[in-house]
GUFINU-264491 format. One record per atom (N, C-alpha, C): x, y, z; atom name. Coordinates in steps of 0.1 Angstrom, whole numbers, plus 2048, in hexadecimal, padded with zeros to 3 digits. Atoms other than C-alpha are relative to their C-alpha. Layout:
REM residues N
> X,Y,Z,CA
...
//
This chain:
REM residues 132
> 808,7F4,800,N
> 800,800,800,CA
> 809,80C,800,C
> 7F8,7F4,801,N
> 80E,822,7F6,CA
> 7F7,80C,803,C
> 807,7F3,7FD,N
> 803,844,803,CA
> 809,80B,7FB,C
> 7F9,7F4,805,N
> 80C,865,7F4,CA
> 7FF,80B,80B,C
> 7FF,7F6,7F6,N
> 817,87F,80D,CA
> 7FC,80E,7FA,C
> 803,7F3,804,N
> 809,8A2,80A,CA
> 80D,808,7FE,C
> 7F4,7F8,801,N
> 823,8BA,7FC,CA
> 802,80A,80B,C
> 7FD,7F6,7F6,N
> 834,8D0,815,CA
> 802,80D,7F8,C
> 7FD,7F4,808,N
> 841,8E9,7FB,CA
> 7F6,801,7F5,C
> 80A,7FE,809,N
> 827,8F8,7E5,CA
> 803,80A,7F5,C
> 7FC,7F6,80A,N
> 83A,911,7D0,CA
> 80D,806,804,C
> 7F4,7F8,7FD,N
> 858,929,7CE,CA
> 7FB,80E,801,C
> 804,7F3,7FE,N
> 851,94B,7DC,CA
> 809,80A,7FA,C
> 7F6,7F7,806,N
> 871,95C,7D2,CA
> 80E,7F9,7FF,C
> 7F3,805,801,N
> 895,956,7C8,CA
> 809,80B,805,C
> 7F7,7F6,7FB,N
> 8B0,969,7DB,CA
> 80C,802,7F7,C
> 7F5,7FC,809,N
> 8CA,97C,7C6,CA
> 809,809,809,C
> 7F8,7F8,7F7,N
> 8E7,989,7DB,CA
> 807,80B,7F8,C
> 7F9,7F4,805,N
> 8F7,9AB,7D5,CA
> 808,806,80A,C
> 7F8,7F8,7F8,N
> 911,9C1,7E3,CA
> 7FC,80F,7FF,C
> 804,7F3,804,N
> 902,9E0,7D3,CA
> 7F2,801,7FC,C
> 80E,800,803,N
> 8DD,9E4,7D5,CA
> 7FC,809,7F5,C
> 804,7F6,80A,N
> 8DB,A03,7C0,CA
> 804,7FB,7F2,C
> 7FC,806,80D,N
> 8EF,9F2,7A3,CA
> 7F7,7F5,7FC,C
> 809,80B,803,N
> 8D9,9D3,7A6,CA
> 7F2,805,7FC,C
> 80D,7FB,803,N
> 8B9,9E7,7A6,CA
> 800,806,7F1,C
> 7FF,7FB,80E,N
> 8C5,9F9,786,CA
> 801,7F5,7F6,C
> 7FE,80B,809,N
> 8CF,9D8,776,CA
> 7F3,7F9,7FE,C
> 80D,808,802,N
> 8AF,9C4,77D,CA
> 7F4,809,7FC,C
> 80C,7F7,803,N
> 897,9E2,77A,CA
> 802,806,7F2,C
> 7FE,7F8,80C,N
> 8A6,9F6,75D,CA
> 806,7F7,7F5,C
> 7F9,808,80A,N
> 8BE,9DF,74A,CA
> 7F7,7F4,7FC,C
> 808,80C,803,N
> 8A8,9BF,74C,CA
> 7F1,804,7FE,C
> 80D,7FC,802,N
> 888,9D3,74E,CA
> 7F5,7F9,808,C
> 80A,807,7F8,N
> 878,9BF,76A,CA
> 7F9,80A,809,C
> 807,7F7,7F6,N
> 85D,9D0,77F,CA
> 805,7FE,80E,C
> 7FB,800,7F2,N
> 869,9D9,7A2,CA
> 7F3,801,808,C
> 80C,800,7F8,N
> 84D,9CF,7BA,CA
> 803,805,80E,C
> 7FC,7FB,7F3,N
> 860,9D8,7DA,CA
> 80E,806,7FF,C
> 7F3,7FB,800,N
> 87E,9EF,7DF,CA
> 801,806,80E,C
> 7FE,7FC,7F2,N
> 889,9F3,804,CA
> 80E,801,803,C
> 7F2,7FF,7FD,N
> 8AC,9FF,805,CA
> 804,801,80F,C
> 7FE,800,7F2,N
> 8A9,A05,82A,CA
> 800,7F2,806,C
> 801,80E,7FB,N
> 8A2,9E0,82E,CA
> 809,7F7,7F7,C
> 7F6,807,808,N
> 8BD,9D6,814,CA
> 7FB,7F6,7F6,C
> 805,809,80B,N
> 8A8,9C6,7F9,CA
> 7F6,807,7F7,C
> 80A,7FC,80A,N
> 893,9CB,7DA,CA
> 7FB,7F3,7F9,C
> 805,80C,806,N
> 87C,9B3,7C8,CA
> 7FB,803,7F2,C
> 804,7FE,80E,N
> 876,9AF,7A3,CA
> 7F8,7F4,7FB,C
> 80A,80B,804,N
> 85A,99B,792,CA
> 804,7FC,7F2,C
> 7FD,806,80D,N
> 861,983,775,CA
> 7F3,7FA,7FA,C
> 80C,806,805,N
> 83D,978,771,CA
> 7FE,7F2,806,C
> 802,80D,7FA,N
> 844,956,781,CA
> 806,7FF,80E,C
> 7F9,800,7F4,N
> 85D,95B,79D,CA
> 805,80E,803,C
> 7FA,7F3,7FC,N
> 867,97A,7B1,CA
> 80F,7FF,802,C
> 7F2,7FF,7FD,N
> 88C,983,7B1,CA
> 802,80A,80C,C
> 7FD,7F8,7F4,N
> 895,990,7D4,CA
> 80E,803,801,C
> 7F2,7FB,800,N
> 8B5,9A4,7D1,CA
> 803,806,80D,C
> 7FD,7FD,7F2,N
> 8C5,9A7,7F3,CA
> 80F,804,801,C
> 7F2,7FE,7FC,N
> 8E4,9B7,801,CA
> 804,7F5,809,C
> 7FE,80C,7F9,N
> 8F1,996,80C,CA
> 808,801,80D,C
> 7F8,7FF,7F4,N
> 90A,9A2,826,CA
> 7F7,803,80C,C
> 80A,7FD,7F6,N
> 8EB,9AD,83A,CA
> 7F7,7F5,804,C
> 808,80C,7FE,N
> 8DC,98A,83A,CA
> 809,7F5,805,C
> 7F7,80A,7FA,N
> 8E8,96B,84C,CA
> 807,7F7,7F6,C
> 7F9,809,809,N
> 8F4,95A,82C,CA
> 80C,806,7F9,C
> 7F4,7F9,806,N
> 90E,974,821,CA
> 7FF,800,7F1,C
> 7FF,7FE,80E,N
> 918,97D,7FE,CA
> 807,7F5,7F9,C
> 7FA,809,809,N
> 91F,962,7E5,CA
> 7F8,800,7F3,C
> 808,7FF,80D,N
> 915,968,7C0,CA
> 7FC,7F2,7FC,C
> 805,80D,804,N
> 900,94C,7B2,CA
> 807,7FC,7F2,C
> 7F9,804,80D,N
> 915,939,797,CA
> 7F7,7F8,7F7,C
> 80A,808,808,N
> 8F6,925,78B,CA
> 7F6,80A,7FB,C
> 808,7F5,805,N
> 8E2,93A,773,CA
> 7F1,7FE,802,C
> 80F,7FF,7FF,N
> 8BE,944,779,CA
> 7FC,801,7F1,C
> 804,800,80E,N
> 8AC,93D,758,CA
> 7F4,80A,7FF,C
> 80A,7F6,802,N
> 898,95C,74E,CA
> 7F9,7FE,7F3,C
> 807,803,80C,N
> 87D,954,735,CA
> 7FF,80C,7F7,C
> 802,7F5,80A,N
> 87C,969,715,CA
> 7F9,7F9,7F4,C
> 806,805,80C,N
> 868,964,6F5,CA
> 80A,7FD,7F5,C
> 7F6,800,80B,N
> 886,969,6DF,CA
> 80E,803,806,C
> 7F3,7FF,7FA,N
> 8A9,963,6EC,CA
> 809,80A,7F8,C
> 7F7,7F8,808,N
> 8BB,974,6CF,CA
> 7FC,80F,801,C
> 805,7F2,7FF,N
> 8A5,994,6D1,CA
> 803,805,80E,C
> 7FD,7FB,7F2,N
> 8A8,996,6F7,CA
> 80F,802,802,C
> 7F2,7FE,7FE,N
> 8CD,991,6F5,CA
> 805,80D,7F9,C
> 7FC,7F3,807,N
> 8D1,9AD,6DB,CA
> 7FC,80C,809,C
> 804,7F5,7F8,N
> 8BC,9C4,6F1,CA
> 808,802,80C,C
> 7F8,7FF,7F4,N
> 8D0,9BC,710,CA
> 80E,804,7FD,C
> 7F3,7FC,804,N
> 8F1,9BF,6FE,CA
> 801,80F,7FD,C
> 801,7F2,802,N
> 8E6,9E2,6F3,CA
> 800,808,80C,C
> 800,7FA,7F3,N
> 8E2,9EA,718,CA
> 80C,7FD,808,C
> 7F3,802,7FA,N
> 905,9DF,720,CA
> 802,7F2,806,C
> 7FE,80D,7FB,N
> 900,9BB,72A,CA
> 80A,7F8,7F8,C
> 7F6,808,807,N
> 91E,9A5,721,CA
> 7FC,7F1,802,C
> 804,80E,800,N
> 914,981,718,CA
> 80D,7F7,800,C
> 7F5,80A,7FF,N
> 92A,963,71F,CA
> 7FF,7F6,7F5,C
> 800,809,80B,N
> 92F,952,6FE,CA
> 7F4,802,7F7,C
> 80C,800,809,N
> 916,94B,6E2,CA
> 7F4,7FA,807,C
> 80D,806,7FB,N
> 8F2,942,6E7,CA
> 801,7F1,7FE,C
> 7FF,80F,800,N
> 8F0,91D,6EF,CA
> 7F2,7FA,7FC,C
> 80C,807,804,N
> 8D7,907,6DE,CA
> 801,7F1,804,C
> 800,80D,7FA,N
> 8CF,8E7,6F1,CA
> 7F9,7F5,7F7,C
> 809,809,808,N
> 8B8,8D8,6D6,CA
> 7F1,802,804,C
> 80E,7FD,7FC,N
> 899,8E3,6EA,CA
> 7FF,80E,805,C
> 801,7F2,7FC,N
> 8A2,906,6F6,CA
> 80C,807,7FD,C
> 7F5,7F7,802,N
> 8B8,924,6F1,CA
> 803,806,80D,C
> 7FC,7FA,7F4,N
> 8CD,932,70D,CA
> 80B,80A,7FD,C
> 7F5,7F6,801,N
> 8E3,951,710,CA
> 804,804,80E,C
> 7FC,7FE,7F2,N
> 8F8,955,72F,CA
> 807,80E,802,C
> 7F9,7F3,7FC,N
> 903,975,741,CA
> 7FF,801,80F,C
> 800,7FE,7F2,N
> 907,982,764,CA
> 7FB,80E,803,C
> 804,7F3,7FC,N
> 8F9,99F,778,CA
> 80D,807,806,C
> 7F4,7F9,7FC,N
> 911,9BA,786,CA
> 807,7F9,80C,C
> 7FA,807,7F5,N
> 918,9A4,7A5,CA
> 806,7F2,7FC,C
> 7FB,80D,804,N
> 921,985,791,CA
> 7F6,7F5,801,C
> 80A,80B,7FF,N
> 901,972,796,CA
> 7FD,7FB,7F1,C
> 802,805,80D,N
> 8FC,95B,778,CA
> 7F1,800,7FC,C
> 80E,7FF,806,N
> 8DD,961,762,CA
> 800,7FA,7F2,C
> 801,804,80E,N
> 8D1,954,741,CA
> 7F3,804,7FA,C
> 80C,7FF,808,N
> 8B8,95D,727,CA
> 7FC,7F2,7FB,C
> 804,80D,803,N
> 8A3,93E,720,CA
> 7F3,800,7F8,C
> 80D,802,808,N
> 889,933,706,CA
> 800,7F2,7FC,C
> 802,80D,805,N
> 87D,910,701,CA
> 7F7,800,7F4,C
> 807,800,80D,N
> 873,90A,6DD,CA
> 7FA,7F3,7FC,C
> 805,80E,803,N
> 86B,8E5,6DE,CA
> 7F8,7FC,80C,C
> 808,805,7F4,N
> 852,8D3,6F4,CA
> 808,7F9,80A,C
> 7FA,807,7F5,N
> 85D,8C7,716,CA
> 7FD,7F1,7FF,C
> 803,80F,7FF,N
> 861,8A1,717,CA
> 805,7FC,80E,C
> 7FD,805,7F2,N
> 860,892,73A,CA
> 801,7F1,800,C
> 7FE,80E,7FF,N
> 86B,870,744,CA
> 7F4,7FA,808,C
> 80B,806,7F9,N
> 850,858,750,CA
> 805,7F9,80C,C
//
């Protein structure tokens, strides 16, 4: 007899993005990437940006118990067209790390924010195939 436990985790509320310079991060995520800023509390050392699916909580990490460590694993930011988004961001000063990568199911273009946090533009162009 098998029973299925009720899930404990029901979603992701936000992803923490560490920074050493909140003003530079706010300019990057708000102006360069064009993400809507839903909360900006410099006196509390953080700002939040909406992606449509997950909130990015940009925090001055030295003021939190986890300290500052840039994330080396890229956050995949969904775009409708990687080439167009890449061109737009390059015109705003974003430097990309190599050519756009084609996996056979999606396109990815890698870059970092001013603090060295890894990001990628991502677009899946083929249906997702899951294992049974």
